[in-house]
C-alpha positions as a printed Julia matrix, in Angstrom:
437×3 Matrix{Float64}:
 -10.91  -19.95    9.36
  -8.08  -22.23    9.49
  -4.7   -21.38   10.95
  -2.37  -19.85    8.86
   1.42  -21.72    9.02
   4.6   -19.93    9.47
   4.93  -19.5     5.48
   1.1   -18.15    4.85
   1.92  -14.26    5.72
   4.32  -14.55    2.69
   1.98  -16.12    0.32
  -0.94  -14.22    1.6
   1.22  -10.94    0.68
   2.08  -12.3    -2.5
  -1.6   -13.07   -3.56
  -2.63   -9.76   -2.14
   0.13   -8.12   -4.67
  -0.78   -9.45   -7.82
  -4.15   -8.22   -7.16
  -5.59   -5.04   -9.3
  -5.36   -2.01   -7.31
  -9.23   -1.6    -7.17
  -9.97   -4.68   -6.14
  -6.65   -3.78   -3.4
  -8.87   -0.6    -2.5
 -11.9    -3.33   -1.51
  -9.68   -5.63    0.23
  -7.87   -2.49    1.96
 -10.85   -1.29    4.2
  -9.97    1.86    6.16
  -9.82    2.67    9.74
  -8.9     5.45   12.6
  -8.95    6.54   16.53
 -11.68    9.45   15.22
 -14.55    7.7    17.11
 -17.3     6.28   15.2
 -20.75    8.14   15.09
 -22.58    5.41   16.58
 -21.47    1.84   18.04
 -23.4    -1.54   16.19
 -23.27   -4.87   16.42
 -22.82   -7.36   13.45
 -26.26   -8.3    13.26
 -27.56   -5.11   12.94
 -24.27   -4.09   10.14
 -24.66   -6.98    8.64
 -28.71   -5.99    7.72
 -28.55   -2.46    7.29
 -25.22   -3.23    4.94
 -27.55   -6.01    3.26
 -30.36   -3.23    2.25
 -27.29   -0.43    1.3
 -25.47   -2.89   -1.65
 -25.0    -1.27   -4.8
 -27.48   -1.68   -7.51
 -27.78   -2.1   -10.75
 -27.06    0.78  -13.08
 -30.31    2.83  -14.5
 -30.05    5.11  -17.83
 -32.4     7.43  -16.86
 -30.29    8.94  -13.41
 -30.56   13.05  -14.25
 -27.81   13.79  -11.58
 -29.08   17.65  -12.27
 -32.96   17.05  -10.33
 -30.98   15.05   -7.84
 -31.54   16.2    -4.26
 -28.33   18.52   -3.87
 -26.94   21.06   -1.45
 -23.88   23.55   -2.44
 -21.82   24.66    0.12
 -18.68   25.85    0.92
 -16.41   23.73    3.36
 -13.71   26.13    3.47
 -13.16   29.68    3.37
 -11.44   30.7     0.61
 -12.66   27.45   -0.86
 -14.94   26.9    -3.77
 -18.47   25.74   -3.26
 -18.83   22.02   -3.17
 -21.99   20.03   -4.02
 -23.8    16.7    -2.01
 -25.92   15.31   -4.31
 -27.48   11.88   -4.28
 -28.52   11.18   -7.66
 -31.69    8.38   -8.47
 -32.85    9.23   -4.55
 -36.55    8.22   -6.02
 -35.34    5.51   -8.77
 -33.19    3.44   -6.51
 -35.93    3.87   -3.04
 -33.98    6.04   -1.32
 -36.84    7.7     0.14
 -38.6     4.55    1.49
 -36.65    5.08    4.59
 -35.03    8.46    4.38
 -35.11   11.64    4.18
 -32.77   13.59    1.97
 -31.77   16.21    3.63
 -30.96   15.13    7.09
 -28.41   13.04    4.65
 -26.65   15.77    3.16
 -25.66   17.61    6.32
 -24.86   14.17    7.97
 -21.93   13.82    4.66
 -21.25   17.13    5.29
 -20.18   17.44    8.44
 -18.11   14.5     7.82
 -15.92   15.67    4.55
 -15.61   19.33    6.78
 -14.1    17.07    9.78
 -12.22   14.93    7.35
 -10.44   18.08    6.2
  -9.87   19.11    8.7
  -7.77   16.27    9.94
  -6.34   16.35    6.85
  -5.21   19.41    6.89
  -3.61   19.05   10.75
  -1.8    15.82    9.49
  -1.03   17.43    6.56
  -0.6    21.17    6.77
   1.36   21.6     3.91
  -0.43   19.88    1.36
  -3.23   22.46   -1.13
  -5.95   21.98    0.28
  -8.5    19.68   -1.44
 -10.4    20.71   -4.63
 -13.77   18.7    -3.52
 -16.04   20.78   -6.17
 -18.66   17.55   -6.04
 -19.25   14.73   -3.69
 -21.7    12.05   -5.68
 -23.78    9.19   -2.92
 -24.09    6.34   -5.46
 -26.51    4.05   -5.53
 -25.06    1.63   -8.35
 -21.84    0.37   -9.81
 -20.69    1.45  -12.79
 -17.16    1.59  -13.99
 -16.1     4.73  -12.09
 -17.06    2.49   -8.37
 -16.88   -0.86   -9.06
 -18.95   -3.55   -6.49
 -15.06   -4.19   -5.56
 -14.76   -0.53   -4.47
 -15.89    1.26   -1.29
 -15.08    4.66   -2.18
 -13.17    6.43   -5.67
 -11.88    9.78   -6.13
 -12.13   10.92   -9.85
 -11.49   14.13  -10.71
 -12.16   17.34   -7.94
 -15.25   14.61   -6.85
 -15.3    11.64   -4.59
 -17.92    9.05   -5.25
 -19.0     6.68   -2.21
 -21.53    4.01   -1.66
 -23.96    4.47    1.02
 -22.81    0.71    2.0
 -19.21    2.69    2.5
 -20.32    5.27    4.16
 -22.33    2.98    6.99
 -19.08    1.24    7.78
 -17.5     4.48    7.46
 -18.99    6.02    9.93
 -20.37    3.13   12.07
 -16.74    1.6    12.21
 -13.72    3.8    10.98
 -14.33    6.95   12.38
 -14.82    8.09    8.68
 -11.35    7.2     7.49
 -12.45    6.53    3.96
 -13.71   10.43    3.74
  -9.86   11.3     4.76
  -7.88    8.69    2.88
 -10.07   10.19   -0.09
  -9.31   13.6     0.16
  -6.22   12.88    0.43
  -6.44   11.75   -3.71
  -7.71   14.93   -4.51
  -4.77   16.8    -3.78
  -2.41   13.96   -5.72
  -1.48   15.43   -9.34
  -1.33   11.7   -11.02
  -1.93    8.4   -11.07
  -0.95    5.21   -9.85
  -0.27    2.85   -7.32
   2.1     5.25   -5.18
  -1.31    7.24   -4.61
  -2.64    4.39   -3.0
   0.66    4.06   -1.02
   0.85    7.89    0.21
  -3.46    7.28    1.01
  -2.11    3.9     3.51
   0.61    5.95    4.72
  -1.86    9.2     6.08
  -3.84    6.04    7.69
  -1.55    4.06    9.65
  -0.54    7.13   11.5
  -4.57    6.86   12.52
  -4.46    3.02   14.11
  -2.32    0.4    13.65
  -5.16   -2.03   12.82
  -5.41   -0.45    9.5
  -1.35   -1.38    9.0
  -1.94   -4.8     9.67
  -5.35   -4.99    7.29
  -3.24   -3.4     4.72
  -0.03   -5.31    5.08
   1.04   -5.92    1.36
   2.29   -1.67    0.93
   4.2    -1.75    4.63
   5.06   -5.39    5.67
   8.51   -5.88    4.74
   9.36   -2.33    6.07
   7.88   -2.88    9.41
  10.2    -6.53    9.37
  13.32   -5.6     8.66
  13.49   -2.62   10.78
  11.84   -2.75   13.44
   9.59   -5.93   14.62
  11.21   -9.17   12.89
   8.84  -11.22   13.95
   5.82   -9.13   12.11
   4.62  -11.81    9.56
   3.84  -14.4    13.53
   1.97  -11.41   14.05
   0.07  -11.44   10.91
  -0.67  -15.33   10.88
  -2.52  -14.92   14.18
  -4.88  -11.57   13.43
  -5.52  -13.56   10.4
  -6.37  -16.61   11.49
  -9.44  -15.6    13.79
 -12.59  -16.73   12.99
 -14.98  -14.75   10.99
 -18.77  -15.5    10.98
 -19.78  -16.59    7.73
 -23.59  -15.53    5.96
 -22.92  -11.92    6.7
 -22.41   -8.93    4.44
 -19.97   -7.37    7.11
 -16.92   -8.1     4.93
 -14.24   -9.64    6.71
 -11.96   -7.26    6.93
 -14.59   -5.07    9.08
 -14.48   -8.41   11.09
 -11.1    -8.36   11.73
 -10.56   -4.75   12.84
 -13.65   -4.97   15.12
 -12.44   -8.37   17.07
 -10.39   -8.06   19.78
  -6.77   -8.6    19.23
  -3.54   -8.39   21.11
  -2.7    -4.96   23.28
   0.59   -5.23   23.56
   0.95   -6.39   20.41
  -1.22   -2.99   18.76
   0.89   -0.99   20.71
   4.21   -2.71   19.06
   3.03   -2.12   15.84
   1.51    1.5    16.43
   5.4     2.5    18.28
   7.27    1.51   14.71
   4.36    3.3    12.98
   5.41    6.59   15.44
   9.44    5.49   14.08
   8.09    5.43   10.58
   6.73    8.98   11.04
   9.62   10.53    8.65
   9.82    7.81    6.16
   6.12    7.66    5.72
   6.7    11.81    4.59
   9.31   10.66    2.49
   6.75    8.9     0.86
   4.49   11.47    0.54
   7.37   14.13   -1.01
   8.24   11.57   -3.39
   5.31   11.16   -4.79
   4.81   14.96   -4.71
   7.78   15.7    -6.24
   8.01   12.87   -9.0
   4.24   11.6    -9.66
   5.85   10.56  -13.25
   7.83    8.49  -11.79
   6.59    7.19   -8.66
   3.76    5.86  -10.92
   5.87    4.34  -13.49
   8.1     2.65  -11.3
   4.65    1.51   -9.18
   3.17   -0.04  -12.21
   6.82   -1.33  -13.9
   7.79   -3.08  -10.77
   4.12   -3.85   -9.66
   6.05   -3.42   -5.85
   3.02   -1.77   -4.36
   5.69   -0.97   -1.34
   8.47    0.4    -3.46
   8.42    4.19   -2.62
   7.47    3.17    0.89
  11.32    1.2     0.52
  13.27    3.67   -0.67
  12.0     6.41    1.68
  13.37    3.79    4.9
  16.29    3.14    3.05
  17.07    6.76    2.7
  16.16    7.34    6.4
  16.39    4.66    8.53
  20.07    2.5     9.33
  20.41   -0.75    8.13
  20.03   -3.96    9.72
  22.7    -5.68    9.94
  23.64   -8.87    7.24
  25.82  -11.47    7.61
  26.51  -12.89    4.33
  29.85  -14.13    2.01
  30.86  -10.69   -0.52
  30.19  -13.61   -3.56
  26.7   -14.56   -2.64
  25.5   -10.91   -1.96
  26.33   -9.99   -5.39
  24.96  -13.47   -6.77
  22.07  -11.46   -4.99
  22.41   -8.22   -6.74
  22.67  -10.04  -10.33
  18.89  -11.41   -9.84
  17.55   -7.86   -8.07
  19.11   -5.93  -11.17
  17.43   -8.37  -13.58
  14.02   -8.14  -11.81
  14.04   -4.53  -11.66
  15.22   -3.78  -15.01
  12.19   -5.66  -16.93
   9.41   -4.48  -18.92
   7.52   -6.98  -18.97
   4.96   -5.69  -16.52
   4.95   -1.94  -18.74
   5.11   -2.99  -21.95
   2.94   -6.63  -21.6
   0.19   -6.01  -19.39
   2.02   -8.29  -17.07
   1.1    -8.19  -13.25
   4.4    -9.4   -12.02
   5.7    -8.15   -8.52
   9.55   -8.05   -8.83
  10.11   -7.52   -5.6
   8.6   -10.77   -5.13
   9.96  -12.5    -7.86
  13.42  -11.52   -7.07
  13.05  -13.15   -3.62
  11.91  -15.85   -4.71
  14.38  -16.39   -6.45
  17.02  -15.62   -3.7
  15.33  -18.6    -2.18
  15.89  -21.53   -4.61
  18.82  -19.85   -6.54
  21.06  -18.89   -3.62
  19.33  -21.6    -0.97
  18.78  -18.62    0.96
  15.9   -19.75    3.05
  15.77  -17.11    6.09
  13.24  -14.23    5.46
  15.46  -12.07    6.68
  18.64  -12.19    5.17
  16.54  -12.01    2.12
  14.69   -8.77    2.71
  18.34   -7.13    4.52
  19.44   -7.94    0.38
  16.66   -6.44   -0.63
  16.62   -3.19    0.78
  20.69   -3.16    0.28
  20.03   -3.29   -3.12
  17.34   -0.53   -3.22
  20.46    1.62   -1.39
  22.69    0.8    -4.16
  19.94    1.39   -6.94
  18.18    4.47   -5.74
  20.19    6.98   -3.21
  22.9     8.87   -4.39
  26.1     9.21   -2.88
  24.88   12.5    -1.3
  22.01   10.87    0.62
  19.36   12.18   -1.87
  16.52    9.73   -3.71
  17.3     9.45   -7.3
  14.25    7.71   -8.51
  15.93    5.49  -11.42
  13.63    4.03  -14.76
  15.26    1.25  -16.25
  14.58    2.41  -19.83
  13.85    6.21  -20.87
  11.88    4.73  -23.98
   9.36    2.93  -21.68
   8.54    5.78  -19.46
   8.27    8.11  -22.36
   5.59    5.33  -23.71
   3.95    4.77  -20.06
   3.05    8.65  -19.49
   1.67    8.91  -23.21
  -0.31    5.74  -22.39
  -1.64    7.64  -19.09
  -2.38   10.75  -21.41
  -4.78    8.8   -23.87
  -6.0     6.93  -20.84
  -7.38   10.19  -19.6
  -8.06   11.41  -22.95
 -10.75    8.66  -22.71
 -11.52    9.12  -19.43
 -12.89   13.26  -20.66
 -15.05   11.28  -23.42
 -16.62    9.45  -21.29
 -20.75    9.52  -20.67
 -20.4     8.76  -17.5
 -18.44   12.28  -16.13
 -19.73   14.98  -14.79
 -18.74   17.87  -16.56
 -17.1    18.58  -12.96
 -14.43   15.63  -13.3
 -14.38   16.19  -17.4
 -12.48   19.89  -16.41
 -10.94   18.05  -13.94
  -9.24   15.36  -16.21
  -8.45   18.29  -18.14
  -6.75   20.22  -15.84
  -4.49   16.83  -15.13
  -4.12   16.32  -18.6
  -2.61   19.65  -18.96
  -0.79   20.09  -16.57
   1.4    16.45  -18.02
   4.9    17.94  -19.32
   5.37   17.67  -22.92
   9.01   17.12  -22.42
   9.88   14.38  -19.59
  13.11   14.87  -17.36
  14.49   11.06  -16.64
  17.35   12.45  -13.89
  15.51   14.04  -11.14
């Protein structure tokens, strides 16, 4: 693999940030300090993944007839059904017995719920009613995904279980468990879940840098872009079914650098908590701003300027004013929500500052951006105000999401449990939206 140049981390970040969320979910794999169930070499892992790749959907898969177990994961909770639909049709029984597979999944989920409760004790218990080990790809679990939380349900590929249990210490299970507790849709949900995972291992932040790199670089590690260059310049083995992200995770990397990133994550803890608070208290606005700006890191960036002291900036006031004008124009644009564009307004503004204002230094541009966020989203009382550029557009966005949920309810491939969960989310959306915090 070719070595990145100095600006390649920024270029790669721009590329990642313009990907659809589903693809990002695949590219960004989860890590954990929890020990893997059993260590494994790359060759053996590749062989096992090859045997368990998603199959083509078959209409005669009968969920009701699938091997399953029903169990209470939480003392005061409802029962959860663990199931392997298509176990016979897809030939799983040739190598496996359903019972032990289900028992191991139950154990993984139970441990993940315990871990989630220890990290975020204020969260409500995840309403997990179904855990589906899904051997085929469809619109609810696409080939480019690892796992997917729908409504009261986690769907996961067998190949994902292999990687998650053998490499990542079941961090995907933890990640998806958090999704069960979120009340709406959107990229802010992914950010909150990734905030959970980076607490476990700094390599997760490296793999998922579009969400975190700017805050880390501006407030803690100015040379973070160079660290990313070195992290991604390590050669991977071609011809394996093991995703390159898994290989990068498994490769040795600079121990002192990982400690430095881990320290930054520890110092980010109040910011991570604020991200969770904002997404919980203002789920509709968080979702809207994520789509309107296409800046995956926005909620984290806002939380950072609320809590952390701004880094120094030596810049003429007239240049700062021009830069703020550029940022205001970009952050007020509605093309992403109105026309379906996928333009990262943060990246667009930073690029324009580079060429229109001749601001070549990336640190200067980031420091301007964070000052702009403080002016736009933090009130004089120090509280966050999630400003939406236009009330009508916000209303239209929520109505569009409402229609999407109604369409999901009518999908023939959703189970009755998922449809009931989707209806519950629909009912929770207020009929009258309050634009101000």
